C-alpha positions in Angstrom: 79.5 98.6 77.5 78.8 99.4 80.9 76.9 95.9 81.3 79.9 94.4 79.8 82.1 96.1 82.6 79.6 95.2 85.1 79.7 91.7 84.7 83.2 91.0 84.4 83.7 93.4 87.6 81.0 91.5 89.5 83.0 88.2 88.4 86.0 88.7 87.5 88.5 85.8 88.4 86.6 82.5 87.7 85.3 83.6 84.2 88.5 84.6 82.9 89.8 81.4 84.4 87.1 79.2 82.6 87.5 81.2 79.4 90.9 81.0 78.8 91.7 77.8 81.3 91.2 75.1 78.6 91.1 77.0 75.3 87.9 75.3 73.9 84.9 76.7 73.4 86.4 80.1 74.1 83.5 82.1 72.0 80.7 80.5 73.7 82.5 80.9 77.0 83.2 84.5 76.6 79.6 85.2 75.4 78.7 83.6 78.7 81.0 85.1 81.1 79.9 88.5 79.4 76.2 88.0 79.6 74.6 90.0 81.9 71.9 88.3 83.7 69.6 89.5 87.1 72.4 87.7 89.5 75.3 89.0 88.1 73.9 92.4 88.4 72.6 91.6 91.9 76.2 90.7 92.7 78.0 93.4 90.8 75.5 96.3 92.8 76.4 94.3 96.3 80.1 94.7 95.8 80.2 97.9 94.5 77.9 99.3 97.5 78.8 97.0 100.6 76.3 99.2 102.5 73.7 96.9 100.9 75.5 93.6 102.5 75.9 95.0 106.0 72.9 97.8 106.3 70.0 95.1 106.4 72.0 93.2 109.1 72.5 96.2 111.1 71.8 95.6 114.9 70.2 98.7 116.0 69.6 98.3 119.8 73.2 97.2 120.1 74.9 99.6 117.6 72.7 102.6 117.6 74.0 104.5 120.5 77.6 104.4 119.8 77.3 105.4 116.1 75.3 108.5 117.2 77.5 109.4 119.9 80.8 109.2 117.8 79.0 110.7 114.8 78.0 113.7 116.7 81.6 113.9 118.2 83.5 113.8 115.0 81.0 116.2 113.1 81.8 118.5 116.0 85.7 118.2 115.3 85.1 118.2 111.7 83.8 121.5 111.6 86.7 123.7 112.9 89.0 121.5 111.3 87.5 122.0 107.9 87.5 125.7 108.3 91.2 125.4 109.5 92.3 123.2 106.8 90.9 125.6 103.9 94.0 127.6 104.8 96.1 124.8 103.9 94.5 124.5 100.2 93.8 128.2 99.8 89.9 127.9 99.6 87.0 129.6 101.1 85.9 127.4 104.3 82.9 126.9 102.5 84.4 124.3 100.2 85.9 122.4 102.6 82.5 121.6 104.8 81.4 120.6 101.5 84.1 118.1 101.4 83.7 116.9 104.8 79.9 116.3 103.9 80.0 114.4 100.4 82.7 112.3 102.0 81.2 110.8 104.9 78.1 110.3 102.8 79.5 108.5 99.6 82.2 106.7 102.1 79.1 104.8 103.9 77.8 103.8 100.6 80.9 102.3 99.3 83.5 102.1 101.9 84.5 98.5 103.7 85.8 100.0 107.0 83.6 100.0 109.7 85.7 102.7 111.4 87.7 105.2 109.7 86.7 108.5 109.2 87.1 109.9 105.7 87.4 113.8 104.9 89.7 116.4 104.7 93.4 116.1 105.8 96.0 118.3 106.4 99.0 116.4 104.2 96.6 116.4 101.4 95.1 119.8 101.7 98.8 120.6 101.5 99.6 119.0 98.2 96.5 120.2 96.7 97.1 123.8 97.5 100.7 123.9 96.1 99.7 122.6 93.1 96.7 125.1 92.5 98.8 127.8 93.6 101.2 126.7 90.8 98.4 126.9 88.5 97.0 130.5 89.6 100.4 131.8 89.4 100.6 130.5 85.8 97.7 132.6 85.1 98.8 135.5 86.2 96.8 135.7 89.6 98.3 137.0 93.1 98.7 134.9 95.5 98.9 137.1 98.4 96.2 137.1 101.0 94.8 140.4 99.9 94.3 139.1 96.1 91.3 140.6 94.8 87.8 138.1 94.7 88.5 137.3 90.7 91.0 134.7 91.5 88.3 132.7 93.7 86.7 131.6 90.7 89.9 130.5 88.5 91.0 128.9 92.0 87.7 127.1 92.3 88.2 125.6 88.4 91.2 124.4 89.1 90.6 122.7 92.3 87.9 120.9 90.6 89.7 119.8 87.6 92.3 118.5 90.0 89.9 116.6 92.3 88.0 115.6 89.3 91.6 113.9 88.0 91.8 112.3 90.9 89.2 109.8 90.5 90.7 108.5 87.2 94.3 106.7 89.1 92.3 105.4 92.0 89.2 104.0 90.0 91.7 102.2 87.5 93.7 100.8 90.3 90.6 99.4 91.6 89.2 98.0 88.2 92.9 96.5 87.7 93.0 95.2 91.1 96.2 97.4 91.9 95.7 97.3 95.7 98.9 95.5 96.4 101.0 99.1 95.4 100.3 100.3 98.9 103.1 97.4 99.9 105.9 99.7 98.3 105.3 102.4 100.7 107.0 101.2 103.6 106.5 102.7 107.0 110.0 104.5 107.1 108.8 106.5 103.8 105.4 107.4 104.9 106.6 108.4 108.4 109.0 110.3 106.9 106.7 111.7 104.0 104.3 112.7 107.3 107.1 114.4 108.9 108.6 116.4 106.2 104.9 117.5 105.2 104.4 118.4 108.6 107.0 120.6 108.8 106.0 122.6 105.5 102.8 122.9 106.9 103.5 124.3 110.1 105.9 126.8 107.9 102.8 127.9 105.9 101.0 128.6 108.9 103.4 131.0 110.7 102.5 133.8 108.6 99.1 133.9 110.0 100.7 133.5 113.5 102.0 136.5 113.6 100.1 138.2 111.1 102.2 139.1 108.5 101.3 139.2 105.0 103.3 137.4 102.6 102.8 135.6 99.5 102.6 131.7 99.5 105.6 130.5 98.1 105.8 128.2 95.0 108.3 125.5 93.8 110.9 123.7 95.2 112.6 124.8 98.3 109.0 126.6 99.6 110.1 125.7 103.3 113.4 127.8 102.9 111.8 130.5 100.8 108.9 131.1 103.0 111.3 131.5 106.4 113.2 133.8 104.3 110.5 135.7 103.6 109.2 135.5 107.3 112.2 136.7 108.9 112.4 139.7 106.2 108.8 140.9 106.9 109.0 140.2 111.2 108.7 143.9 111.8 105.3 144.0 110.1 104.0 141.3 112.9 100.5 141.9 114.2 100.7 142.2 118.0 96.8 141.1 118.6 97.5 137.9 115.9 101.1 136.9 117.9 98.7 137.3 121.1 95.9 135.6 120.7 98.1 132.8 118.9 99.7 132.6 122.1 96.8 132.1 124.0 95.1 129.6 121.9 98.2 127.5 121.4 98.7 127.1 125.5 94.9 126.1 125.5 95.1 123.9 122.9 98.2 122.1 123.7 97.3 121.7 127.2 94.0 120.4 126.9 95.5 117.8 124.4 98.1 116.9 126.9 95.2 116.4 129.9 93.2 114.5 127.5 96.2 112.2 126.3 96.7 111.7 130.4 93.0 111.2 131.4 91.7 109.6 128.1 90.8 106.1 130.0 88.3 108.5 132.5 86.8 110.4 129.7 84.2 108.6 127.7 84.7 110.9 124.6 87.6 113.6 124.0 87.1 117.2 124.8 85.9 119.6 121.9 88.4 121.8 122.8 89.0 123.0 119.0 85.2 123.9 119.1 85.4 125.7 122.4 88.2 127.7 121.1 86.7 128.8 117.8 83.8 129.6 119.5 85.3 131.9 122.1 87.6 133.2 120.1 84.9 134.5 117.5 83.0 135.7 120.0 86.1 137.9 121.5 87.2 138.9 117.9 83.1 140.0 116.9 82.7 142.1 120.0 86.1 143.3 120.3 86.2 144.3 116.7 89.4 143.0 116.1 89.3 143.3 112.4 88.5 147.0 112.5 90.7 148.1 115.4 93.6 146.1 115.1 93.8 144.9 111.5 93.7 141.4 112.2 92.9 139.1 109.3 89.3 137.2 109.7 87.8 134.5 107.8 85.3 136.4 106.1 81.8 135.6 105.0 81.2 131.7 104.6 77.5 131.4 102.7 75.0 128.9 103.5 73.4 126.2 101.5 74.6 124.4 98.4 76.1 126.4 95.3 75.1 124.9 91.8 77.2 122.1 90.6 79.5 123.1 88.0 81.8 120.9 85.8 85.5 121.2 85.4 87.0 122.8 82.7 89.1 119.8 81.1 91.4 122.1 79.1 93.7 122.3 82.4 93.7 118.7 82.4 97.3 118.0 80.8 99.0 120.5 83.4 97.5 118.7 86.5 97.0 115.3 85.8 100.9 114.0 86.4 100.2 115.9 89.8 97.0 114.0 90.5 98.8 110.4 90.6 100.9 110.8 93.8 98.2 112.4 95.9 95.9 109.7 94.7 98.2 107.1 95.7 98.8 108.6 99.0 95.2 108.9 99.7 94.5 105.5 98.6 97.5 104.1 100.6 96.7 106.2 104.2 92.9 105.4 104.1 93.7 101.5 103.1 96.7 101.6 106.1 94.0 102.7 108.6 91.6 100.4 107.5 93.3 97.5 107.8 94.5 98.4 110.9 91.3 98.6 112.7 89.8 96.1 110.8 92.6 93.6 112.5 91.9 95.3 115.6 88.2 94.6 115.5 88.3 91.3 113.8 86.8 91.8 110.4 88.4 92.4 106.4 88.6 95.2 104.1 88.7 95.1 100.0 91.7 96.9 99.0 90.3 97.5 95.5 86.9 98.4 96.6 88.6 101.3 98.9 90.1 102.5 95.7 86.7 102.9 94.4 85.2 104.6 97.4 88.0 107.0 97.9 88.2 107.8 93.8 84.2 108.3 93.9 84.8 110.5 97.5 86.5 113.0 94.8 84.6 112.6 91.7 81.3 114.2 93.1 83.0 116.6 95.5 84.9 117.8 92.6 81.7 119.5 91.0 81.1 121.4 94.0 84.7 122.6 94.0 85.7 120.6 97.2 89.3 119.3 98.8 90.8 116.0 98.3 89.5 113.3 100.3 91.4 110.6 102.5 91.3 108.9 105.9 92.7 110.6 108.8 94.3 108.9 112.0 93.3 111.4 114.6 89.6 111.4 113.5 89.6 107.4 113.4 91.1 107.2 116.8 88.4 109.6 118.2 86.0 107.3 116.3 86.7 104.4 117.9 87.3 105.7 121.3 83.7 107.2 121.2 81.9 103.9 120.6 81.7 103.4 116.6 80.4 100.2 115.0 79.8 101.3 111.6 79.6 103.8 109.0 76.1 105.1 110.4 78.4 107.3 112.6 79.5 109.0 109.2 76.3 109.8 108.2 75.9 111.7 111.8 78.9 113.4 111.4 77.5 114.6 107.7 74.2 115.9 109.2 76.3 117.7 111.8 78.3 119.7 108.9 75.0 120.1 106.9 73.6 121.9 109.7 76.7 124.3 109.8 76.4 124.8 105.7 72.7 125.3 105.9 72.4 127.6 109.4 75.5 128.3 111.2 78.3 129.3 108.7 77.6 132.7 108.6 78.4 133.2 112.5 82.1 132.4 111.9 82.7 135.7 110.2 84.7 137.3 112.5 86.8 134.0 113.3 90.7 135.2 113.0 93.1 133.3 110.6 95.7 133.1 113.4 93.1 130.7 115.6 92.7 128.5 112.8 96.7 128.2 112.3 96.7 127.2 115.7 94.6 124.4 115.2 96.7 123.3 112.5 99.7 123.1 114.1 98.7 121.6 117.3 97.2 118.9 115.4 100.8 118.3 113.7 101.9 117.1 117.2 101.7 113.4 116.4 103.9 113.7 113.5 106.4 116.2 114.7 106.8 113.6 117.8 108.6 111.4 115.5 112.0 113.2 115.8 111.9 111.9 119.5 111.7 108.3 118.1 114.7 108.5 116.2 117.2 107.2 118.6 115.0 104.4 119.1 114.2 103.7 115.5 118.4 103.9 115.0 118.4 101.2 117.7 116.3 98.9 115.7 117.2 99.4 112.0 120.0 102.0 110.9 118.9 101.7 106.8 115.0 102.3 108.0 116.3 105.4 109.9 118.4 106.7 106.8 115.3 106.0 104.5 113.3 108.0 107.1 116.0 111.0 107.2 116.0 110.7 103.5 112.5 111.3 102.7 111.9 113.6 105.3 114.5 115.8 104.1 113.1 115.8 100.9 109.6 116.5 101.7 110.8 119.4 103.5 113.3 120.8 101.6 112.3 120.0 98.2 108.8 119.4 97.9 105.9 117.0 98.9 105.6 115.3 95.8 109.4 114.9 95.3 110.0 113.4 98.9 107.5 110.9 98.3 109.3 109.8 95.3 112.3 110.1 96.7 111.4 108.2 99.6 110.3 105.3 97.5 113.1 105.2 95.1 115.7 105.3 98.0 113.8 102.6 100.1 113.9 100.4 96.9 117.6 100.9 96.2 118.3 100.3 100.0 117.0 96.9 99.5 118.7 96.2 95.9 121.8 97.3 97.7 121.0 95.1 100.8 120.7 91.9 98.1 123.7 92.9 96.1 125.9 92.8 99.4 124.4 90.8 101.4 125.6 89.2 104.7 128.3 86.3 103.9 130.0 83.4 106.1 132.3 80.4 106.8 130.1 78.2 109.4 131.5 75.8 111.9 129.7 72.9 113.9 128.1 73.3 117.3 129.9 70.9 119.2 128.1 67.4 119.7 125.0 68.5 117.6 124.4 68.5 113.8 123.6 72.2 113.7 126.4 74.8 112.1 126.8 78.8 112.5 128.7 81.6 111.8 132.4 80.8 113.5 132.9 84.5 113.3 129.7 85.6 115.4 130.0 82.5 117.9 132.7 80.7 120.3 133.7 77.0 120.8 132.5 76.1 117.4 134.4 73.1 115.8 135.8 73.5 112.4 135.0 70.6 109.9 138.4 69.3 108.7 138.8 69.0 104.7 135.3 70.8 104.3 134.1 74.5 104.1 130.8 75.6 104.7 129.6 78.7 102.8 126.4 80.8 103.6 124.9 83.4 101.1 122.0 85.2 102.9 120.3 86.6 99.8 118.7 85.3 96.4 121.4 84.8 94.0 120.5 86.5 91.0 122.5 88.7 88.3 123.1 91.9 90.3 125.0 90.0 93.0 126.3 87.3 91.0 130.0 88.8 91.1 130.0 89.7 95.0 128.7 86.0 95.4 131.8 84.7 93.9 134.4 87.2 95.4 132.7 86.5 98.7 133.1 82.8 98.2 136.8 83.0 96.9 137.8 85.4 100.0 136.4 83.2 102.7 137.8 79.9 101.3 140.9 81.7 100.7 141.0 80.0 97.3 139.9 81.3 93.4 139.9 78.0 91.3 140.2 80.0 88.5 143.6 81.3 89.1 144.5 77.9 90.7 143.8 76.3 87.5 145.9 78.8 85.6 148.8 78.1 88.1 148.7 74.6 87.5 148.6 75.0 83.7 151.4 77.4 83.8 153.4 74.7 86.2 152.4 72.0 83.7 153.6 73.6 80.4 157.0 74.4 82.6 157.4 70.4 83.2 156.6 69.5 79.8 159.3 71.6 78.5 161.7 69.8 81.3 161.0 66.4 79.8 161.4 67.7 76.2 164.9 68.7 76.8 165.4 65.1 78.1 165.7 66.2 81.7 164.1 63.5 83.6 164.0 65.5 86.8 161.8 68.5 87.2 162.8 72.0 88.6 161.8 71.0 92.3 164.4 67.9 92.0 161.6 65.5 91.9 160.9 62.6 89.4 158.3 62.5 86.8 155.9 60.2 88.9 156.3 62.7 92.1 155.3 65.7 90.0 151.7 65.2 90.2 151.0 65.4 93.7 153.1 68.6 93.6 150.4 69.9 91.6 148.3 70.2 94.8 149.2 73.3 96.3 149.5 73.2 100.0 146.8 76.1 100.7 144.1 74.0 99.5 143.1 72.6 103.1 139.3 71.0 102.0 138.3 68.7 99.2 134.6 69.6 99.8 132.6 72.8 99.6 129.0 73.0 101.0 126.8 75.7 100.3 124.3 76.6 102.5 120.8 77.6 100.4 118.7 78.1 103.1 118.5 82.0 102.6 118.7 81.7 99.1 115.1 82.6 98.0 115.5 82.2 94.3 117.7 81.7 91.3 117.2 83.2 88.4 119.6 82.4 85.0 122.4 84.3 86.2 122.4 82.5 89.5 122.0 79.0 88.0 125.0 79.4 85.5 127.2 81.0 88.5 126.4 77.7 90.6 127.2 75.4 87.5 130.3 77.8 86.9 131.5 76.8 90.6 130.6 73.5 90.5 133.1 73.0 87.1 135.8 74.8 88.4 135.9 73.2 92.1 135.5 69.6 89.8 138.9 70.3 87.9 140.6 71.0 91.5 139.4 67.4 92.8 137.0 69.4 95.0 133.2 68.3 95.1 130.5 71.3 95.6 127.0 70.0 97.5 124.2 71.9 97.9 121.9 72.1 101.2 119.0 73.3 102.6 117.7 74.2 98.9 113.6 75.5 99.1 111.5 74.0 96.0 111.9 76.8 94.0 115.6 76.8 94.0 115.6 73.3 93.2 113.2 73.5 90.2 115.4 76.1 88.9 118.6 74.3 89.0 116.7 71.3 87.5 115.1 73.4 84.6 119.2 75.0 84.4 120.5 71.5 83.8 122.5 71.7 87.0 122.3 68.2 87.5 122.3 66.7 84.0 119.9 65.7 81.8 118.5 62.7 83.7 119.0 64.1 87.2 121.3 61.1 87.8 123.4 62.7 90.1 121.3 65.1 92.2 121.3 62.6 94.9 125.0 63.2 95.7 125.0 66.7 94.9 122.1 68.0 96.8 121.2 67.2 100.6 118.0 67.9 103.1 120.5 69.8 105.8 124.0 70.8 106.3 124.6 68.0 108.3 123.7 65.4 105.8 126.3 67.1 103.4 129.1 67.1 106.2 128.4 63.6 106.5 128.5 62.7 103.1 131.6 64.9 102.2 133.3 63.3 105.3 132.6 59.4 104.0 133.7 60.3 100.5 136.8 61.9 102.0 137.8 59.1 104.0 137.0 56.2 101.7 138.7 58.0 98.7 141.8 58.8 100.9 142.4 55.3 101.6 141.8 53.9 97.9 143.6 56.7 96.2 146.3 55.5 94.0 145.5 52.0 94.3 143.9 49.5 91.8 140.0 49.9 91.7 140.3 53.6 93.2 137.3 54.3 90.2 135.4 51.5 91.0 135.2 52.3 94.7 134.1 56.0 94.0 131.2 54.7 92.3 130.3 52.3 95.4 130.4 55.4 97.4 128.1 57.6 94.9 125.6 54.5 94.7 125.6 54.1 98.5 124.9 57.4 99.4 122.4 58.1 96.7 120.0 56.3 98.7 120.7 58.2 102.1 120.5 61.4 100.3 117.4 60.6 98.7 115.6 60.0 102.0 117.3 63.1 103.4 115.5 65.4 100.6 112.0 63.3 101.5 112.8 64.7 105.1 113.1 61.4 107.0 
């Protein structure tokens, strides 16, 4: 079974086509495509472990120093961030260090991006912490910071199973080549989601900043509930933690601003977080801040690796659903960053392989009770700015983390939690700055701004998972609404040209006598059919159905007059003059041109709608002409029978451009008006049709 999976995965598309393409010798071809040959095994391994492709081509003299420098810098940054983000996920710092180590090693083997930095990410840590806190609460454990150590084992077990479950959505998406799902998370949704989650992260860290002890809030409305608890317990604030937090935030923000301002002069960013952690740890240790001022500290961080332990699967049903949104978010952030830097540095990535890479970055660390994994923008930017060339830099970063894991971890025992909270909050600057971009975003696109506001509000006020779901659904609804009620217009001619534009948007346009030109700027399908008809009737000031009903009613009255022997109608006209009166004065056009340039596709309802207006207007002696149809629309019209069974009328109903249709309508109207009512009228009408068939054919061919 495994060899079958490997062979199919290694060479999926061409073999599946050859198996099912012609329907002959299916059994033989299936056995051939599923056979495991050395070449297919080699192809599978090369595709599944991209390092085997690029590592033999590694240019050591050109790349090694940039990779070493970037790896050391990222490793130095990873250590304090790993310890800090453990607060978000509710685990001890040692587990976040495990995550940083394993993620870099696994992505080095399986990733296709040369530059992204994979590891712990504040947003992912927050989502994980919320799920695990819920499970611990259901199990009866206390979520206070002073909870007994017994809850730690249950916490680790819940985390391990949760991370193990992250593998399956990502790997299955990779097997079935579902990398395209990332397209459904628009930039506005992702920005709003990140901003709303950042507000939640900031709120969760406030209690550490001021040193109060309140339980971690759970469920919907966590942000509001947490702030209520903070103000209720504000009198218990620890003065030592407040002063330490204020100093650390000032130092961190100042260093970040100076780094941003003079980054073009710095060869690598200042390791401010590491310096702050080292200084704060020394001050806390020698000043005995925990013993004297009851300041909360990180506590003992063990060295080495704990024995791997398989997750307990009895919790699978409860946490499996929560793993899905986290897996999608993790993948989308990783692929988005990978594509951005691949484009910048002129190489390609494979989205489906990224799913495998991120998935296996979760499966192996799950046995060591680690965090979920994702790419992080800030560390990736630092990585590229310090000379990173390949994922060798990730291995260097992993070695730095390994050094801390084996020897240096106990030195952080006295590190205050408020210092870690400051590092987390300052790292949120980029996401929180999105609020400053709202006016500019609003000027560019109001709908995208609304999507951002809705997603941000739902993510912050309800929950991060619900916020993501609300953002996706609302974004899709906006697209649906915009196609249901698109922009419509009547066009007029730009003087002395063959071009036509909206007469309500531009001045000095010339209306075409006896011709109405209607533009519909969306696909025509079942959801906007009624809006299409209403807009057409409103802009042309004519509903053919109502007009047909009015005419029938008029004819009925005339027949009643004739039966009574009155050869003069109710209007005082003779019978011969009655027919002329049936054409109402308000009908000021004899041809309707539909500009189909913005209609990207038609469904069955759309085709039937065009057939309906063709029939209704024909009953009023008004011709309907289609212009600027793309091949997909033309094919739908042909298959729907719009042009008749043998397409005989196609050349007089379909035109390459609006101007061609207008010229045909003018010629038709002029010729018919001069012959109408005279002998041979029908023959002349047929000559006009045949004469224009050749012209329309040349227009359709682009001549």
